[in-house]
N, CA, C and O atoms as a Tinker XYZ file with bonds, in Angstrom:
   420  protein
     1  N     -1.300000    7.402000    5.142000    73     2
     2  CA    -1.638000    6.022000    5.417000    64     1     3
     3  C     -0.479000    5.155000    4.994000    63     2     4     5
     4  O      0.260000    5.467000    4.060000    81     3
     5  N     -0.344000    4.077000    5.694000    73     3     6
     6  CA     0.683000    3.128000    5.304000    64     5     7
     7  C      0.279000    1.730000    5.739000    63     6     8     9
     8  O     -0.575000    1.545000    6.606000    81     7
     9  N      0.914000    0.758000    5.113000    73     7    10
    10  CA     0.680000   -0.639000    5.449000    64     9    11
    11  C      1.798000   -1.116000    6.353000    63    10    12    13
    12  O      2.975000   -0.910000    6.059000    81    11
    13  N      1.432000   -1.749000    7.445000    73    11    14
    14  CA     2.416000   -2.408000    8.306000    64    13    15
    15  C      2.302000   -3.901000    8.017000    63    14    16    17
    16  O      1.280000   -4.530000    8.291000    81    15
    17  N      3.367000   -4.446000    7.463000    73    15    18
    18  CA     3.409000   -5.860000    7.112000    64    17    19
    19  C      4.203000   -6.583000    8.185000    63    18    20    21
    20  O      5.348000   -6.231000    8.469000    81    19
    21  N      3.590000   -7.590000    8.777000    73    19    22
    22  CA     4.309000   -8.411000    9.747000    64    21    23
    23  C      4.494000   -9.797000    9.144000    63    22    24    25
    24  O      4.081000  -10.047000    8.011000    81    23
    25  N      5.105000  -10.684000    9.889000    73    23    26
    26  CA     5.295000  -12.036000    9.374000    64    25    27
    27  C      3.971000  -12.792000    9.309000    63    26    28    29
    28  O      3.907000  -13.879000    8.734000    81    27
    29  N      2.915000  -12.227000    9.892000    73    27    30
    30  CA     1.619000  -12.896000    9.937000    64    29    31
    31  C      0.514000  -12.200000    9.140000    63    30    32    33
    32  O     -0.399000  -12.861000    8.644000    81    31
    33  N      0.591000  -10.857000    9.013000    73    31    34
    34  CA    -0.542000  -10.148000    8.426000    64    33    35
    35  C     -0.145000   -8.774000    7.896000    63    34    36    37
    36  O      1.020000   -8.380000    7.934000    81    35
    37  N     -1.148000   -8.064000    7.403000    73    35    38
    38  CA    -0.987000   -6.699000    6.911000    64    37    39
    39  C     -2.060000   -5.845000    7.575000    63    38    40    41
    40  O     -3.219000   -6.245000    7.680000    81    39
    41  N     -1.648000   -4.661000    8.021000    73    39    42
    42  CA    -2.582000   -3.739000    8.664000    64    41    43
    43  C     -2.437000   -2.370000    7.999000    63    42    44    45
    44  O     -1.322000   -1.925000    7.725000    81    43
    45  N     -3.565000   -1.704000    7.741000    73    43    46
    46  CA    -3.546000   -0.348000    7.207000    64    45    47
    47  C     -3.553000    0.618000    8.389000    63    46    48    49
    48  O     -4.479000    0.607000    9.199000    81    47
    49  N     -2.517000    1.455000    8.486000    73    47    50
    50  CA    -2.352000    2.382000    9.594000    64    49    51
    51  C     -2.672000    3.804000    9.110000    63    50    52    53
    52  O     -2.311000    4.181000    7.995000    81    51
    53  N     -3.341000    4.575000    9.946000    73    51    54
    54  CA    -3.677000    5.972000    9.653000    64    53    55
    55  C     -4.315000    6.151000    8.275000    63    54    56    57
    56  O     -3.810000    6.918000    7.456000    81    55
    57  N     -5.423000    5.448000    8.012000    73    55    58
    58  CA    -6.012000    5.517000    6.672000    64    57    59
    59  C     -6.492000    6.912000    6.268000    63    58    60    61
    60  O     -6.618000    7.193000    5.076000    81    59
    61  N     -6.761000    7.780000    7.229000    73    59    62
    62  CA    -7.211000    9.136000    6.891000    64    61    63
    63  C     -6.103000   10.012000    6.325000    63    62    64    65
    64  O     -6.392000   11.006000    5.659000    81    63
    65  N     -4.846000    9.669000    6.573000    73    63    66
    66  CA    -3.723000   10.472000    6.098000    64    65    67
    67  C     -3.320000    9.999000    4.701000    63    66    68    69
    68  O     -2.617000    9.000000    4.550000    81    67
    69  N     -3.773000   10.729000    3.690000    73    67    70
    70  CA    -3.475000   10.325000    2.311000    64    69    71
    71  C     -2.235000   11.027000    1.765000    63    70    72    73
    72  O     -1.981000   10.986000    0.561000    81    71
    73  N     -1.460000   11.670000    2.640000    73    71    74
    74  CA    -0.290000   12.413000    2.188000    64    73    75
    75  C      0.988000   11.582000    2.193000    63    74    76    77
    76  O      2.008000   12.016000    1.658000    81    75
    77  N      0.945000   10.408000    2.783000    73    75    78
    78  CA     2.143000    9.569000    2.843000    64    77    79
    79  C      1.726000    8.119000    2.625000    63    78    80    81
    80  O      1.182000    7.485000    3.529000    81    79
    81  N      1.977000    7.601000    1.443000    73    79    82
    82  CA     1.558000    6.246000    1.095000    64    81    83
    83  C      2.786000    5.373000    0.943000    63    82    84    85
    84  O      3.605000    5.588000    0.049000    81    83
    85  N      2.914000    4.383000    1.823000    73    83    86
    86  CA     4.061000    3.480000    1.770000    64    85    87
    87  C      3.729000    2.196000    2.531000    63    86    88    89
    88  O      2.614000    2.025000    3.023000    81    87
    89  N      4.695000    1.312000    2.620000    73    87    90
    90  CA     4.542000    0.062000    3.365000    64    89    91
    91  C      5.813000   -0.176000    4.164000    63    90    92    93
    92  O      6.913000    0.113000    3.693000    81    91
    93  N      5.661000   -0.700000    5.368000    73    91    94
    94  CA     6.821000   -1.051000    6.193000    64    93    95
    95  C      6.739000   -2.538000    6.526000    63    94    96    97
    96  O      5.653000   -3.090000    6.701000    81    95
    97  N      7.901000   -3.170000    6.610000    73    95    98
    98  CA     7.953000   -4.583000    6.962000    64    97    99
    99  C      9.180000   -4.815000    7.833000    63    98   100   101
   100  O     10.112000   -4.012000    7.809000    81    99
   101  N      9.195000   -5.899000    8.599000    73    99   102
   102  CA    10.367000   -6.193000    9.430000    64   101   103
   103  C     11.627000   -6.303000    8.580000    63   102   104   105
   104  O     11.604000   -6.875000    7.490000    81   103
   105  N     12.716000   -5.754000    9.083000    73   103   106
   106  CA    13.976000   -5.738000    8.343000    64   105   107
   107  C     14.444000   -7.147000    7.978000    63   106   108   109
   108  O     15.025000   -7.338000    6.910000    81   107
   109  N     14.206000   -8.125000    8.831000    73   107   110
   110  CA    14.700000   -9.468000    8.578000    64   109   111
   111  C     13.777000  -10.353000    7.752000    63   110   112   113
   112  O     14.096000  -11.517000    7.512000    81   111
   113  N     12.643000   -9.825000    7.314000    73   111   114
   114  CA    11.683000  -10.623000    6.547000    64   113   115
   115  C     12.233000  -10.833000    5.139000    63   114   116   117
   116  O     12.457000   -9.870000    4.406000    81   115
   117  N     12.444000  -12.073000    4.770000    73   115   118
   118  CA    12.993000  -12.389000    3.451000    64   117   119
   119  C     12.013000  -12.114000    2.324000    63   118   120   121
   120  O     10.808000  -11.991000    2.543000    81   119
   121  N     12.548000  -12.021000    1.116000    73   119   122
   122  CA    11.727000  -11.721000   -0.058000    64   121   123
   123  C     10.612000  -12.753000   -0.255000    63   122   124   125
   124  O      9.473000  -12.389000   -0.548000    81   123
   125  N     10.939000  -14.036000   -0.094000    73   123   126
   126  CA     9.933000  -15.091000   -0.285000    64   125   127
   127  C      8.800000  -14.987000    0.712000    63   126   128   129
   128  O      7.631000  -15.099000    0.345000    81   127
   129  N      9.143000  -14.772000    1.980000    73   127   130
   130  CA     8.113000  -14.637000    3.023000    64   129   131
   131  C      7.270000  -13.395000    2.772000    63   130   132   133
   132  O      6.049000  -13.431000    2.929000    81   131
   133  N      7.909000  -12.301000    2.386000    73   131   134
   134  CA     7.184000  -11.066000    2.087000    64   133   135
   135  C      6.227000  -11.287000    0.918000    63   134   136   137
   136  O      5.070000  -10.871000    0.976000    81   135
   137  N      6.695000  -11.929000   -0.126000    73   135   138
   138  CA     5.850000  -12.193000   -1.298000    64   137   139
   139  C      4.634000  -13.037000   -0.921000    63   138   140   141
   140  O      3.532000  -12.791000   -1.412000    81   139
   141  N      4.827000  -14.028000   -0.055000    73   139   142
   142  CA     3.702000  -14.863000    0.401000    64   141   143
   143  C      2.655000  -14.049000    1.131000    63   142   144   145
   144  O      1.459000  -14.193000    0.876000    81   143
   145  N      3.102000  -13.190000    2.044000    73   143   146
   146  CA     2.172000  -12.369000    2.823000    64   145   147
   147  C      1.437000  -11.390000    1.918000    63   146   148   149
   148  O      0.224000  -11.219000    2.034000    81   147
   149  N      2.176000  -10.747000    1.017000    73   147   150
   150  CA     1.578000   -9.793000    0.085000    64   149   151
   151  C      0.497000  -10.478000   -0.747000    63   150   152   153
   152  O     -0.580000   -9.918000   -0.951000    81   151
   153  N      0.779000  -11.669000   -1.220000    73   151   154
   154  CA    -0.209000  -12.407000   -2.021000    64   153   155
   155  C     -1.403000  -12.825000   -1.165000    63   154   156   157
   156  O     -2.551000  -12.639000   -1.569000    81   155
   157  N     -1.138000  -13.386000    0.009000    73   155   158
   158  CA    -2.208000  -13.863000    0.888000    64   157   159
   159  C     -3.156000  -12.740000    1.288000    63   158   160   161
   160  O     -4.365000  -12.951000    1.379000    81   159
   161  N     -2.620000  -11.557000    1.526000    73   159   162
   162  CA    -3.426000  -10.424000    1.992000    64   161   163
   163  C     -3.957000   -9.566000    0.850000    63   162   164   165
   164  O     -4.516000   -8.497000    1.096000    81   163
   165  N     -3.795000  -10.014000   -0.395000    73   163   166
   166  CA    -4.261000   -9.282000   -1.578000    64   165   167
   167  C     -3.694000   -7.870000   -1.610000    63   166   168   169
   168  O     -4.401000   -6.915000   -1.932000    81   167
   169  N     -2.408000   -7.745000   -1.271000    73   167   170
   170  CA    -1.749000   -6.443000   -1.233000    64   169   171
   171  C     -1.051000   -6.131000   -2.549000    63   170   172   173
   172  O     -0.273000   -5.180000   -2.626000    81   171
   173  N     -1.314000   -6.904000   -3.564000    73   171   174
   174  CA    -0.746000   -6.622000   -4.874000    64   173   175
   175  C      0.472000   -7.451000   -5.171000    63   174   176   177
   176  O      0.464000   -8.671000   -5.012000    81   175
   177  N      1.535000   -6.774000   -5.609000    73   175   178
   178  CA     2.736000   -7.495000   -6.019000    64   177   179
   179  C      3.971000   -6.659000   -5.734000    63   178   180   181
   180  O      3.916000   -5.429000   -5.728000    81   179
   181  N      5.078000   -7.333000   -5.499000    73   179   182
   182  CA     6.358000   -6.664000   -5.325000    64   181   183
   183  C      6.929000   -6.424000   -6.721000    63   182   184   185
   184  O      6.952000   -7.332000   -7.551000    81   183
   185  N      7.381000   -5.220000   -6.971000    73   183   186
   186  CA     7.967000   -4.937000   -8.275000    64   185   187
   187  C      9.261000   -5.726000   -8.443000    63   186   188   189
   188  O      9.968000   -5.953000   -7.462000    81   187
   189  N      9.587000   -6.148000   -9.664000    73   187   190
   190  CA    10.763000   -6.991000   -9.896000    64   189   191
   191  C     12.067000   -6.440000   -9.312000    63   190   192   193
   192  O     12.893000   -7.206000   -8.814000    81   191
   193  N     12.255000   -5.133000   -9.370000    73   191   194
   194  CA    13.486000   -4.554000   -8.836000    64   193   195
   195  C     13.452000   -4.474000   -7.303000    63   194   196   197
   196  O     14.460000   -4.141000   -6.680000    81   195
   197  N     12.302000   -4.779000   -6.698000    73   195   198
   198  CA    12.159000   -4.683000   -5.248000    64   197   199
   199  C     12.023000   -3.241000   -4.822000    63   198   200   201
   200  O     12.137000   -2.324000   -5.636000    81   199
   201  N     11.780000   -3.051000   -3.551000    73   199   202
   202  CA    11.689000   -1.705000   -3.019000    64   201   203
   203  C     10.339000   -1.039000   -3.145000    63   202   204   205
   204  O     10.104000    0.001000   -2.531000    81   203
   205  N      9.431000   -1.625000   -3.942000    73   203   206
   206  CA     8.099000   -1.061000   -4.118000    64   205   207
   207  C      7.068000   -2.180000   -4.272000    63   206   208   209
   208  O      7.371000   -3.282000   -4.729000    81   207
   209  N      5.857000   -1.856000   -3.879000    73   207   210
   210  CA     4.701000   -2.725000   -4.105000    64   209   211
   211  C      3.750000   -2.009000   -5.051000    63   210   212   213
   212  O      3.691000   -0.780000   -5.064000    81   211
   213  N      3.019000   -2.761000   -5.830000    73   211   214
   214  CA     1.897000   -2.211000   -6.589000    64   213   215
   215  C      0.637000   -2.707000   -5.896000    63   214   216   217
   216  O      0.302000   -3.890000   -5.960000    81   215
   217  N     -0.059000   -1.784000   -5.231000    73   215   218
   218  CA    -1.201000   -2.118000   -4.380000    64   217   219
   219  C     -2.503000   -1.815000   -5.115000    63   218   220   221
   220  O     -2.685000   -0.702000   -5.609000    81   219
   221  N     -3.415000   -2.791000   -5.196000    73   219   222
   222  CA    -4.709000   -2.532000   -5.830000    64   221   223
   223  C     -5.476000   -1.437000   -5.080000    63   222   224   225
   224  O     -5.550000   -1.449000   -3.851000    81   223
   225  N     -6.044000   -0.496000   -5.835000    73   223   226
   226  CA    -6.836000    0.564000   -5.216000    64   225   227
   227  C     -8.012000   -0.035000   -4.444000    63   226   228   229
   228  O     -8.406000    0.489000   -3.402000    81   227
   229  N     -8.566000   -1.121000   -4.952000    73   227   230
   230  CA    -9.671000   -1.790000   -4.261000    64   229   231
   231  C     -9.269000   -2.315000   -2.893000    63   230   232   233
   232  O    -10.076000   -2.304000   -1.964000    81   231
   233  N     -8.029000   -2.776000   -2.759000    73   231   234
   234  CA    -7.541000   -3.258000   -1.467000    64   233   235
   235  C     -7.455000   -2.110000   -0.478000    63   234   236   237
   236  O     -7.835000   -2.256000    0.684000    81   235
   237  N     -6.953000   -0.963000   -0.935000    73   235   238
   238  CA    -6.868000    0.205000   -0.052000    64   237   239
   239  C     -8.271000    0.596000    0.419000    63   238   240   241
   240  O     -8.489000    0.816000    1.610000    81   239
   241  N     -9.215000    0.681000   -0.512000    73   239   242
   242  CA   -10.588000    1.049000   -0.154000    64   241   243
   243  C    -11.191000    0.032000    0.823000    63   242   244   245
   244  O    -11.840000    0.412000    1.799000    81   243
   245  N    -10.975000   -1.246000    0.558000    73   243   246
   246  CA   -11.530000   -2.291000    1.428000    64   245   247
   247  C    -10.973000   -2.183000    2.842000    63   246   248   249
   248  O    -11.716000   -2.295000    3.817000    81   247
   249  N     -9.664000   -1.966000    2.952000    73   247   250
   250  CA    -9.039000   -1.921000    4.275000    64   249   251
   251  C     -9.348000   -0.619000    5.021000    63   250   252   253
   252  O     -9.262000   -0.576000    6.249000    81   251
   253  N     -9.706000    0.444000    4.288000    73   251   254
   254  CA   -10.044000    1.724000    4.914000    64   253   255
   255  C    -11.525000    1.819000    5.280000    63   254   256   257
   256  O    -11.910000    2.648000    6.104000    81   255
   257  N    -12.346000    0.981000    4.675000    73   255   258
   258  CA   -13.802000    1.058000    4.866000    64   257   259
   259  C    -14.184000    1.047000    6.345000    63   258   260   261
   260  O    -13.725000    0.207000    7.119000    81   259
   261  N    -15.034000    2.001000    6.710000    73   259   262
   262  CA   -15.537000    2.091000    8.082000    64   261   263
   263  C    -14.558000    2.732000    9.053000    63   262   264   265
   264  O    -14.860000    2.855000   10.240000    81   263
   265  N    -13.395000    3.140000    8.570000    73   263   266
   266  CA   -12.369000    3.696000    9.454000    64   265   267
   267  C    -11.983000    5.119000    9.076000    63   266   268   269
   268  O    -11.063000    5.689000    9.662000    81   267
   269  N    -12.681000    5.699000    8.099000    73   267   270
   270  CA   -12.306000    7.011000    7.580000    64   269   271
   271  C    -13.507000    7.949000    7.589000    63   270   272   273
   272  O    -14.655000    7.521000    7.706000    81   271
   273  N    -13.207000    9.251000    7.461000    73   271   274
   274  CA   -14.264000   10.252000    7.463000    64   273   275
   275  C    -15.008000   10.326000    6.147000    63   274   276   277
   276  O    -14.623000    9.682000    5.171000    81   275
   277  N    -16.084000   11.118000    6.118000    73   275   278
   278  CA   -16.923000   11.206000    4.920000    64   277   279
   279  C    -16.225000   11.834000    3.715000    63   278   280   281
   280  O    -16.649000   11.613000    2.580000    81   279
   281  N    -15.166000   12.609000    3.938000    73   279   282
   282  CA   -14.467000   13.236000    2.818000    64   281   283
   283  C    -13.276000   12.405000    2.333000    63   282   284   285
   284  O    -12.524000   12.850000    1.466000    81   283
   285  N    -13.101000   11.207000    2.884000    73   283   286
   286  CA   -11.951000   10.392000    2.539000    64   285   287
   287  C    -11.897000   10.034000    1.064000    63   286   288   289
   288  O    -10.834000   10.108000    0.449000    81   287
   289  N    -13.009000    9.652000    0.498000    73   287   290
   290  CA   -13.021000    9.223000   -0.909000    64   289   291
   291  C    -12.513000   10.349000   -1.807000    63   290   292   293
   292  O    -11.766000   10.097000   -2.753000    81   291
   293  N    -12.906000   11.572000   -1.520000    73   291   294
   294  CA   -12.437000   12.722000   -2.300000    64   293   295
   295  C    -10.932000   12.910000   -2.110000    63   294   296   297
   296  O    -10.211000   13.149000   -3.079000    81   295
   297  N    -10.454000   12.803000   -0.874000    73   295   298
   298  CA    -9.017000   12.935000   -0.610000    64   297   299
   299  C     -8.239000   11.794000   -1.259000    63   298   300   301
   300  O     -7.154000   12.005000   -1.801000    81   299
   301  N     -8.793000   10.593000   -1.203000    73   299   302
   302  CA    -8.136000    9.438000   -1.815000    64   301   303
   303  C     -8.046000    9.615000   -3.329000    63   302   304   305
   304  O     -7.008000    9.341000   -3.931000    81   303
   305  N     -9.134000   10.072000   -3.935000    73   303   306
   306  CA    -9.120000   10.315000   -5.387000    64   305   307
   307  C     -8.063000   11.354000   -5.759000    63   306   308   309
   308  O     -7.410000   11.229000   -6.795000    81   307
   309  N     -7.891000   12.376000   -4.922000    73   307   310
   310  CA    -6.851000   13.385000   -5.175000    64   309   311
   311  C     -5.463000   12.757000   -5.068000    63   310   312   313
   312  O     -4.569000   13.089000   -5.847000    81   311
   313  N     -5.278000   11.845000   -4.101000    73   311   314
   314  CA    -3.999000   11.154000   -3.966000    64   313   315
   315  C     -3.724000   10.309000   -5.216000    63   314   316   317
   316  O     -2.600000   10.280000   -5.717000    81   315
   317  N     -4.744000    9.631000   -5.707000    73   315   318
   318  CA    -4.592000    8.795000   -6.903000    64   317   319
   319  C     -4.273000    9.664000   -8.121000    63   318   320   321
   320  O     -3.452000    9.282000   -8.955000    81   319
   321  N     -4.909000   10.818000   -8.228000    73   319   322
   322  CA    -4.622000   11.731000   -9.339000    64   321   323
   323  C     -3.170000   12.212000   -9.263000    63   322   324   325
   324  O     -2.493000   12.305000  -10.287000    81   323
   325  N     -2.695000   12.513000   -8.064000    73   323   326
   326  CA    -1.299000   12.917000   -7.882000    64   325   327
   327  C     -0.369000   11.777000   -8.299000    63   326   328   329
   328  O      0.618000   11.995000   -9.001000    81   327
   329  N     -0.694000   10.567000   -7.859000    73   327   330
   330  CA     0.115000    9.396000   -8.219000    64   329   331
   331  C      0.139000    9.197000   -9.732000    63   330   332   333
   332  O      1.165000    8.810000  -10.292000    81   331
   333  N     -0.979000    9.459000  -10.391000    73   331   334
   334  CA    -1.030000    9.326000  -11.852000    64   333   335
   335  C     -0.098000   10.335000  -12.514000    63   334   336   337
   336  O      0.599000   10.005000  -13.473000    81   335
   337  N     -0.087000   11.570000  -12.001000    73   335   338
   338  CA     0.803000   12.590000  -12.575000    64   337   339
   339  C      2.268000   12.208000  -12.387000    63   338   340   341
   340  O      3.106000   12.542000  -13.225000    81   339
   341  N      2.580000   11.520000  -11.306000    73   339   342
   342  CA     3.952000   11.094000  -11.029000    64   341   343
   343  C      4.293000    9.767000  -11.708000    63   342   344   345
   344  O      5.426000    9.293000  -11.626000    81   343
   345  N      3.303000    9.171000  -12.380000    73   343   346
   346  CA     3.451000    7.867000  -13.038000    64   345   347
   347  C      3.658000    6.733000  -12.041000    63   346   348   349
   348  O      4.438000    5.808000  -12.272000    81   347
   349  N      2.939000    6.831000  -10.927000    73   347   350
   350  CA     3.002000    5.811000   -9.892000    64   349   351
   351  C      1.797000    4.876000   -9.947000    63   350   352   353
   352  O      1.603000    4.074000   -9.033000    81   351
   353  N      0.991000    4.962000  -10.992000    73   351   354
   354  CA    -0.140000    4.047000  -11.175000    64   353   355
   355  C      0.236000    2.992000  -12.203000    63   354   356   357
   356  O      1.083000    3.216000  -13.068000    81   355
   357  N     -0.410000    1.843000  -12.093000    73   355   358
   358  CA    -0.234000    0.809000  -13.109000    64   357   359
   359  C     -0.807000    1.320000  -14.429000    63   358   360   361
   360  O     -1.586000    2.273000  -14.446000    81   359
   361  N     -0.425000    0.692000  -15.516000    73   359   362
   362  CA    -0.900000    1.122000  -16.832000    64   361   363
   363  C     -2.413000    1.122000  -16.931000    63   362   364   365
   364  O     -2.993000    1.976000  -17.602000    81   363
   365  N     -3.064000    0.163000  -16.262000    73   363   366
   366  CA    -4.529000    0.103000  -16.329000    64   365   367
   367  C     -5.201000    0.964000  -15.257000    63   366   368   369
   368  O     -6.430000    1.019000  -15.197000    81   367
   369  N     -4.421000    1.635000  -14.415000    73   367   370
   370  CA    -4.963000    2.551000  -13.415000    64   369   371
   371  C     -5.605000    1.895000  -12.206000    63   370   372   373
   372  O     -6.321000    2.558000  -11.457000    81   371
   373  N     -5.362000    0.601000  -11.999000    73   371   374
   374  CA    -6.012000   -0.104000  -10.885000    64   373   375
   375  C     -5.114000   -0.313000   -9.675000    63   374   376   377
   376  O     -5.580000   -0.754000   -8.625000    81   375
   377  N     -3.816000    0.004000   -9.814000    73   375   378
   378  CA    -2.858000   -0.201000   -8.723000    64   377   379
   379  C     -1.993000    1.037000   -8.573000    63   378   380   381
   380  O     -1.700000    1.735000   -9.544000    81   379
   381  N     -1.591000    1.294000   -7.333000    73   379   382
   382  CA    -0.727000    2.431000   -7.039000    64   381   383
   383  C      0.556000    1.923000   -6.380000    63   382   384   385
   384  O      0.539000    0.970000   -5.602000    81   383
   385  N      1.662000    2.580000   -6.710000    73   383   386
   386  CA     2.951000    2.162000   -6.188000    64   385   387
   387  C      3.140000    2.658000   -4.754000    63   386   388   389
   388  O      2.844000    3.810000   -4.436000    81   387
   389  N      3.631000    1.777000   -3.907000    73   387   390
   390  CA     3.944000    2.111000   -2.519000    64   389   391
   391  C      5.407000    1.779000   -2.273000    63   390   392   393
   392  O      5.857000    0.668000   -2.554000    81   391
   393  N      6.142000    2.743000   -1.748000    73   391   394
   394  CA     7.541000    2.506000   -1.376000    64   393   395
   395  C      7.571000    1.510000   -0.235000    63   394   396   397
   396  O      6.758000    1.606000    0.685000    81   395
   397  N      8.478000    0.568000   -0.272000    73   395   398
   398  CA     8.618000   -0.477000    0.754000    64   397   399
   399  C      9.822000   -0.155000    1.610000    63   398   400   401
   400  O     10.941000   -0.048000    1.108000    81   399
   401  N      9.591000    0.001000    2.912000    73   399   402
   402  CA    10.657000    0.367000    3.855000    64   401   403
   403  C     10.822000   -0.702000    4.917000    63   402   404   405
   404  O      9.864000   -1.385000    5.280000    81   403
   405  N     12.044000   -0.843000    5.412000    73   403   406
   406  CA    12.296000   -1.717000    6.560000    64   405   407
   407  C     11.829000   -0.985000    7.814000    63   406   408   409
   408  O     12.107000    0.201000    7.990000    81   407
   409  N     11.131000   -1.688000    8.667000    73   407   410
   410  CA    10.591000   -1.090000    9.882000    64   409   411
   411  C     11.711000   -0.705000   10.823000    63   410   412   413
   412  O     12.630000   -1.483000   11.077000    81   411
   413  N     11.618000    0.510000   11.335000    73   411   414
   414  CA    12.606000    0.971000   12.321000    64   413   415
   415  C     12.223000    0.463000   13.688000    63   414   416   417
   416  O     11.052000    0.512000   14.066000    81   415
   417  N     13.191000   -0.023000   14.432000    73   415   418
   418  CA    12.920000   -0.559000   15.769000    64   417   419
   419  C     13.382000    0.377000   16.838000    63   418   420
   420  O     13.232000    0.081000   18.024000    81   419
């Protein structure tokens, strides 16, 4: 699953695929515009060094709701456990890190 961030909105793509978690945005989207969209869409926060987002687990669940199979929650929990082992979760365990990539055209 990944997030496609446009200048107007955020969309969760392929929510059933929990093996690849990242976000893509237009290459020309500036940091300020990206930060506004991320905040408006409750997509978490951009890490200070850039290049990654910390996405609330609740946001992922909300955006996947009604679009995934019955075993998704179990697969998602396994993805979160993997992220925890890699230290990709926030200290309080409520957000997961997503690599931020420029969209290929």
